[in-house]
C-alpha positions in Angstrom: 62.9 105.4 131.3 60.9 106.7 134.3 63.1 104.7 136.6 66.2 106.8 135.7 64.3 109.9 136.8 63.7 108.5 140.3 65.5 110.3 143.1 66.4 107.0 144.7 68.0 105.8 141.5 69.9 109.0 141.0 71.2 108.9 144.6 72.3 105.3 144.3 74.0 106.0 141.0 76.0 108.9 142.5 77.0 106.7 145.5 78.2 103.9 143.2 80.1 106.3 140.9 81.8 108.0 143.9 82.7 104.6 145.3 84.2 103.4 142.0 86.3 106.6 141.9 87.6 106.1 145.5 88.4 102.4 144.7 90.5 103.3 141.7 92.4 106.0 143.5 93.5 103.6 146.3 95.5 100.9 144.5 98.5 100.8 146.8 99.2 97.8 149.1 98.4 98.0 152.8 98.6 95.6 155.7 95.4 95.0 157.7 95.4 93.6 161.2 92.3 91.3 161.4 91.2 91.0 165.0 92.8 87.7 166.3 93.4 86.2 162.8 96.6 88.0 162.1 97.7 90.3 159.3 96.6 90.4 155.7 98.4 92.3 153.0 96.0 93.6 150.3 95.3 96.6 148.2 93.4 99.4 149.9 90.8 99.2 147.1 90.0 95.6 148.0 89.7 96.5 151.7 87.4 99.4 150.9 85.3 97.2 148.6 84.8 94.6 151.3 83.9 97.3 153.9 81.5 98.9 151.4 79.8 95.6 150.6 79.6 94.6 154.2 77.9 97.9 155.1 75.5 97.7 152.2 74.5 94.2 153.1 74.1 95.0 156.8 72.0 98.1 155.9 69.8 96.1 153.6 69.2 93.4 156.2 68.4 95.9 158.9 66.1 97.9 156.6 64.2 94.8 155.5 63.7 93.6 159.1 62.6 97.1 160.1 60.2 97.3 157.2 58.7 93.8 157.9 58.1 94.8 161.6 56.5 98.0 160.5 54.2 96.2 158.1 53.2 93.6 160.7 52.4 96.3 163.2 50.3 98.2 160.5 48.2 95.1 159.8 47.8 94.3 163.5 46.7 97.9 164.2 49.4 98.6 166.8 51.9 101.4 166.6 55.4 100.2 165.3 58.2 100.1 167.8 61.5 101.6 167.0 
């Protein structure tokens, strides 16, 4: 139960709830031009979901790499680089 009181958990829950609301409100079809691959017709919700997931995965990877560099610098006794 303590986990539900964590500010990180509350913030993540709010982001997920807002994302779900936005996804459900954008159900109409749209055409996306995908770089050099051509055009794709899909629902806006699907495009938003893919963009949201790509951003979340990229952020998680960058954060984990930054955190591991920081921990390595801490154990070595040198200041972390940004």
